[in-house]
N, C-alpha and C positions, 0 to 999 in steps of 0.2 A: 809472317808466320805461315805455316803450311795450310793449304786450303782444306784438306781432309780433317786436320786437327780443329780448324775453326768450325767446320760443319758439325763435327762430333760434339764440340763444346756447346754449340747452339742447340743441337738435338737433345743433349742431356739437360740443358736449361729448360727446354720445352717440356720434356717429360717430368722434370721436377716441379715446374710451375703448374702443370696439369694436376699432378698428384696433390700438391699443396692446395690448389684451388678446390679440388674435390673434397679434400678433408676439411678445409675451412668452411665450405658450404654445409657439410654434414654437421660440424660442430656448432655453427651459428644457427642453423634453421631446423635441426632435428632434435626431438626430445629423447630419442633413443641413442644408444652407444654407436660407435662407428661400425662395429661388426654387425649389430642388429639392424642398423640402417642399410648396410650393404646387402644383408640377407633379405630384408624386406623389399629392397629395390630389385633384386634378382627375381624374387618370387612374383612381384607385380609387373615385371617387365620394364622397369624404369631406370635400369642401370645406364642405358645410353644417355638419358637425360642428365643423370648425375655427371657423367664424363663430359658432356657438352658444357654444362655449367662450370665445371672445373677448368675447361679449356679457355675460359675468359681471361685468365691470367696470362695465357700465351700472347694475347694482344699486347699486354704491357711489355713483355720480354721482347716481342718482335719489334715494336715501335721504338723501344729503348735502344735496341741494337742498331736500328736504322739511324736514330738520332746521333749516336756516337760513331757513326760511319763504320760499323762492323757488319757489312752486308752478308758475308758468308755465315756469320753466326745467326743472322736473321733468317737466312735460308735454312739453317739447321732447325730453328724453331718452327719454320713453316713445314718442314718435313715431319717433325713430331706432331704437328697439328693435323696434317693429312693422315698420318698413321692413326691418330685418335679417331678421325672421321671414319676410317676403314673399320676400326674396332667397333664403333657405334653402329655402323652398317651391318656388321656381323651379328651384333646382339639384336638388331631390329629384324633381320631376316631369319636367323636361326634361333 
């Protein structure tokens, strides 16, 4: 398969896993709704922490792809994780 396509698939899996992880964390551990929790996290400056906790699912995707010998997809997940780190850095600095 084409390397760029494999990287894109891995990147999309990483973004989706991060989103699902963040939403799952909010649903499981917050008494507020998703929107209220997001607004409270932004107001209190904790949005970076929410994103970081959501990125834990990227570990499962990354090692899952490595286990089934899909190295380029694992690289895509790694790129998505690095992008998440830059977004967290942006929220922490600005």
